BALOPA-285756 format. One line per 8 residues: number of its first residue (from 0); their letters; for each residue x, y, z of N, C-alpha, C, CB. Coordinates in Angstrom, 1 decimal, padded with zeros to 4 digits. Glycine has a CB too. Layout:
# residues N
NUM) a) X Y Z X Y Z X Y Z X Y Z  ...
//
This chain:
# residues 100
0) xxxxxxxx) 000.8 -001.2 000.0 000.0 000.0 000.0 000.9 001.2 000.0 -001.0 000.0 001.2  000.5 002.2 -000.7 001.3 003.5 -000.9 001.1 004.4 000.3 001.0 004.1 -002.2  002.2 005.1 000.7 002.1 006.1 001.7 001.8 007.5 001.1 003.3 006.1 002.6  001.6 007.5 -000.2 001.4 008.8 -000.9 000.1 009.4 -000.4 001.4 008.6 -002.4  000.2 010.7 -000.1 -000.9 011.5 000.4 -001.6 012.2 -000.8 -000.5 012.5 001.5  -002.9 012.4 -000.7 -003.5 013.1 -001.8 -003.0 014.5 -001.9 -005.1 013.2 -001.5  -002.9 015.0 -003.1 -002.4 016.4 -003.3 -003.5 017.4 -003.0 -001.9 016.5 -004.8  -004.7 017.1 -003.3 -005.8 018.0 -003.1 -006.9 017.5 -002.2 -006.5 018.4 -004.5
8) xxxxxxxx) -007.6 018.3 -001.5 -008.7 018.0 -000.7 -009.9 018.0 -001.6 -008.9 018.9 000.6  -010.7 016.9 -001.8 -011.8 017.0 -002.7 -013.1 017.6 -002.0 -012.1 015.5 -003.1  -013.8 018.3 -002.9 -015.1 018.8 -002.5 -016.0 018.5 -003.7 -015.1 020.4 -002.3  -017.2 018.1 -003.3 -018.2 017.6 -004.4 -019.5 018.5 -004.2 -018.5 016.1 -004.2  -019.9 019.1 -005.3 -021.1 019.9 -005.3 -022.3 019.0 -005.4 -021.1 020.8 -006.5  -023.5 019.5 -005.1 -024.7 018.8 -005.1 -025.0 018.3 -006.6 -025.9 019.6 -004.6  -024.7 019.2 -007.5 -024.9 018.9 -008.9 -024.0 017.7 -009.3 -024.6 020.1 -009.8  -022.8 017.7 -008.8 -021.9 016.5 -009.0 -022.5 015.2 -008.5 -020.5 016.8 -008.3
16) xxxxxxxx) -023.0 015.3 -007.3 -023.6 014.1 -006.7 -024.7 013.6 -007.5 -024.1 014.4 -005.3  -025.6 014.5 -008.0 -026.7 014.0 -008.8 -026.3 013.4 -010.1 -027.7 015.2 -009.1  -025.3 014.1 -010.8 -024.8 013.6 -012.1 -024.1 012.3 -011.9 -023.9 014.6 -012.7  -023.3 012.2 -010.9 -022.5 010.9 -010.6 -023.5 009.7 -010.4 -021.6 011.1 -009.4  -024.5 010.0 -009.6 -025.5 008.9 -009.3 -026.2 008.4 -010.6 -026.5 009.4 -008.3  -026.4 009.3 -011.5 -027.1 009.0 -012.8 -026.3 008.2 -013.8 -027.6 010.2 -013.4  -025.0 008.0 -013.5 -024.1 007.3 -014.4 -024.4 005.8 -014.3 -022.7 007.6 -014.2  -024.3 005.0 -015.4 -024.3 003.6 -015.3 -023.0 003.1 -014.7 -024.6 002.9 -016.7
24) xxxxxxxx) -023.0 001.8 -014.3 -021.9 001.2 -013.6 -020.5 001.4 -014.3 -022.1 -000.3 -013.4  -020.5 001.1 -015.6 -019.2 001.3 -016.3 -018.7 002.7 -016.4 -019.4 000.8 -017.8  -019.6 003.6 -016.6 -019.3 005.1 -016.7 -018.9 005.6 -015.3 -020.4 005.9 -017.2  -019.5 005.1 -014.3 -019.2 005.5 -012.9 -017.8 005.0 -012.5 -020.2 004.9 -011.9  -017.4 003.8 -012.9 -016.1 003.2 -012.7 -015.0 004.1 -013.3 -016.0 001.8 -013.1  -015.2 004.5 -014.5 -014.3 005.4 -015.2 -014.2 006.7 -014.6 -014.7 005.6 -016.7  -015.3 007.2 -014.1 -015.3 008.5 -013.4 -014.5 008.4 -012.1 -016.8 008.9 -013.1  -014.7 007.4 -011.3 -014.0 007.2 -010.1 -012.5 007.2 -010.3 -014.4 005.9 -009.3
32) xxxxxxxx) -012.1 006.4 -011.3 -010.7 006.4 -011.7 -010.1 007.7 -012.0 -010.5 005.4 -012.9  -010.8 008.5 -012.8 -010.4 009.9 -013.1 -010.3 010.8 -011.9 -011.3 010.5 -014.2  -011.3 010.7 -011.0 -011.4 011.5 -009.8 -010.2 011.2 -008.9 -012.7 011.3 -009.0  -009.9 009.9 -008.7 -008.7 009.6 -007.9 -007.4 010.1 -008.5 -008.7 008.0 -007.7  -007.3 010.1 -009.8 -006.1 010.6 -010.4 -006.0 012.1 -010.2 -006.1 010.3 -011.9  -007.1 012.8 -010.3 -007.1 014.3 -010.1 -006.8 014.6 -008.7 -008.5 014.9 -010.5  -007.4 013.9 -007.7 -007.1 014.2 -006.3 -005.6 014.0 -006.0 -008.0 013.3 -005.4  -005.0 013.0 -006.6 -003.6 012.7 -006.3 -002.7 013.6 -007.1 -003.3 011.2 -006.6
40) xxxxxxxx) -003.2 014.3 -008.1 -002.4 015.1 -008.9 -001.6 014.4 -010.0 -001.4 015.9 -008.0  -002.0 013.1 -010.2 -001.4 012.3 -011.2 -002.1 012.6 -012.6 -001.5 010.8 -010.9  -001.3 012.5 -013.6 -001.9 012.5 -014.9 -001.9 011.1 -015.5 -001.1 013.5 -015.9  -002.9 010.8 -016.2 -003.0 009.5 -016.9 -003.1 009.8 -018.3 -004.2 008.7 -016.3  -002.7 008.8 -019.2 -002.7 009.1 -020.6 -004.0 009.6 -021.2 -002.4 007.8 -021.3  -005.2 009.2 -020.8 -006.4 009.6 -021.4 -007.1 010.7 -020.7 -007.4 008.5 -021.5  -006.6 011.2 -019.6 -007.3 012.2 -018.8 -007.5 013.6 -019.5 -006.6 012.5 -017.5  -006.5 014.1 -020.2 -006.5 015.3 -021.0 -007.2 016.5 -020.3 -007.2 015.0 -022.3
48) xxxxxxxx) -006.6 017.1 -019.4 -007.1 018.3 -018.6 -006.9 019.5 -019.4 -006.5 018.4 -017.2  -007.9 020.3 -019.5 -007.8 021.6 -020.2 -008.9 022.6 -019.7 -007.9 021.5 -021.8  -008.6 023.9 -019.8 -009.6 024.9 -019.4 -010.7 025.0 -020.4 -008.9 026.3 -019.3  -011.9 025.3 -019.9 -013.1 025.5 -020.8 -013.1 026.9 -021.2 -014.4 025.0 -020.0  -013.1 027.1 -022.5 -013.1 028.5 -023.1 -014.5 029.0 -023.1 -012.5 028.5 -024.5  -014.7 030.3 -023.1 -013.7 031.4 -023.3 -013.1 031.8 -022.0 -014.3 032.5 -024.0  -013.7 031.7 -020.8 -013.2 032.4 -019.6 -012.2 031.6 -018.8 -014.3 032.7 -018.7  -012.1 030.3 -019.1 -011.1 029.4 -018.4 -011.3 029.4 -016.9 -009.7 029.9 -018.7
56) xxxxxxxx) -012.5 029.6 -016.5 -012.8 029.5 -015.0 -012.9 028.1 -014.5 -014.2 030.3 -014.7  -013.5 027.2 -015.4 -013.6 025.8 -015.0 -012.6 025.0 -015.9 -015.1 025.3 -015.3  -012.3 023.9 -015.4 -011.4 022.9 -016.1 -012.3 021.7 -016.5 -010.1 022.5 -015.3  -011.9 021.0 -017.5 -012.5 019.7 -017.9 -011.4 018.6 -017.9 -013.2 019.8 -019.2  -011.8 017.5 -017.5 -011.0 016.3 -017.6 -011.7 015.2 -018.3 -010.5 015.8 -016.1  -011.1 014.6 -019.3 -011.7 013.6 -020.1 -011.8 012.3 -019.3 -010.9 013.4 -021.4  -013.0 011.7 -019.2 -013.2 010.4 -018.6 -013.1 009.3 -019.7 -014.5 010.3 -017.9  -013.8 009.5 -020.8 -013.8 008.6 -021.9 -014.2 009.4 -023.1 -014.8 007.4 -021.7
64) xxxxxxxx) -014.6 008.8 -024.2 -014.9 009.5 -025.4 -016.1 010.5 -025.3 -015.3 008.5 -026.5  -017.0 010.2 -024.4 -018.2 011.1 -024.3 -018.3 011.9 -023.0 -019.3 010.3 -024.4  -017.7 011.4 -021.9 -018.0 012.1 -020.6 -016.8 013.0 -020.1 -018.2 011.0 -019.5  -017.1 014.0 -019.5 -016.1 015.0 -018.9 -016.5 015.3 -017.5 -016.1 016.2 -019.8  -015.4 015.5 -016.7 -015.5 016.0 -015.3 -015.3 017.5 -015.4 -014.5 015.3 -014.3  -016.2 018.3 -014.8 -016.0 019.7 -014.7 -015.5 020.0 -013.3 -017.4 020.5 -015.0  -014.4 020.7 -013.1 -013.8 020.9 -011.8 -013.1 022.3 -011.8 -012.9 019.8 -011.4  -012.7 022.6 -010.6 -011.8 023.8 -010.3 -010.8 023.4 -009.2 -012.7 025.1 -009.9
72) xxxxxxxx) -009.7 024.0 -009.4 -008.6 023.9 -008.3 -008.5 025.2 -007.6 -007.3 023.4 -008.9  -008.7 025.2 -006.3 -008.7 026.4 -005.5 -007.8 026.2 -004.3 -010.1 026.8 -005.0  -006.5 026.6 -004.5 -005.5 026.3 -003.4 -005.3 024.9 -003.2 -006.0 026.9 -002.1  -005.5 024.3 -002.1 -005.3 022.9 -001.8 -006.5 022.1 -002.0 -004.8 022.8 -000.4  -007.6 022.7 -002.5 -008.8 021.9 -002.7 -009.1 021.8 -004.2 -010.0 022.7 -002.0  -009.8 020.7 -004.5 -010.3 020.5 -005.9 -011.8 020.3 -005.8 -009.6 019.2 -006.6  -012.5 021.2 -006.4 -014.0 021.2 -006.4 -014.5 020.5 -007.6 -014.5 022.6 -006.2  -015.2 019.4 -007.4 -015.9 018.7 -008.5 -017.2 019.3 -008.7 -015.9 017.2 -008.2
80) xxxxxxxx) -017.5 019.9 -009.9 -018.7 020.6 -010.1 -019.8 019.8 -010.8 -018.4 021.8 -011.0  -019.4 019.0 -011.8 -020.4 018.2 -012.6 -019.7 017.1 -013.4 -021.2 019.2 -013.5  -020.5 016.2 -013.8 -020.1 015.2 -014.8 -021.0 015.4 -016.0 -020.1 013.7 -014.3  -020.5 015.7 -017.2 -021.4 016.0 -018.3 -020.9 015.3 -019.6 -021.4 017.5 -018.6  -021.8 015.2 -020.5 -021.4 014.7 -021.9 -020.6 015.8 -022.5 -022.7 014.4 -022.7  -019.7 015.4 -023.4 -018.8 016.3 -024.1 -019.6 017.5 -024.7 -018.0 015.6 -025.1  -020.7 017.2 -025.3 -021.5 018.2 -026.0 -022.1 019.2 -025.1 -022.6 017.5 -026.8  -022.2 019.0 -023.8 -022.8 019.9 -022.8 -021.7 020.8 -022.1 -023.5 019.1 -021.8
88) xxxxxxxx) -020.5 020.7 -022.5 -019.5 021.5 -021.9 -019.7 023.0 -022.0 -018.1 021.1 -022.4  -020.3 023.4 -023.1 -020.4 024.9 -023.4 -021.1 025.7 -022.3 -021.2 025.0 -024.6  -021.9 025.1 -021.6 -022.6 025.8 -020.5 -021.6 026.2 -019.3 -023.8 025.0 -019.9  -020.5 025.6 -019.3 -019.5 025.9 -018.3 -018.4 026.8 -018.9 -018.8 024.6 -017.8  -018.6 027.5 -020.0 -017.6 028.3 -020.6 -017.5 029.7 -019.9 -017.9 028.6 -022.0  -018.5 030.0 -019.1 -018.4 031.3 -018.3 -018.5 031.0 -016.9 -019.6 032.2 -018.8  -017.9 031.9 -016.1 -018.0 031.8 -014.6 -019.3 032.1 -014.1 -016.9 032.6 -014.0  -019.8 031.5 -013.0 -021.1 031.9 -012.5 -021.2 033.3 -012.1 -021.4 031.0 -011.2
96) xxxx) -022.4 033.8 -012.1 -022.6 035.2 -011.7 -022.2 035.4 -010.3 -024.1 035.7 -011.9  -021.6 036.6 -010.0 -021.1 036.9 -008.6 -019.8 036.3 -008.3 -022.2 036.4 -007.7  -019.1 035.6 -009.2 -017.8 035.0 -009.0 -016.8 035.7 -009.8 -017.8 033.5 -009.3  -016.6 037.0 -009.6 -015.6 037.7 -010.3 -014.4 038.0 -009.4 -016.1 039.0 -010.8
//
């Protein structure tokens, strides 16, 4: 067993919880693997982390061909916002109102 400590403290939004629960077993397993990699600060070959344009407020991490994790890194915390289909990323291109 590894003594490696997580790099980030995870926080999960209510939206994340709802989206995660709606995934089927196979998609959920892939999501868990990606979340653990993000928390530990490890990169994996298929994860592909990049900012969501235009404002770059949120980041996306690729789970598989269709699913993406929406998250933010804030100091020592990683906030998991949502799990969405690739085609739904556009709604996270701008920061939420009041977050300037």
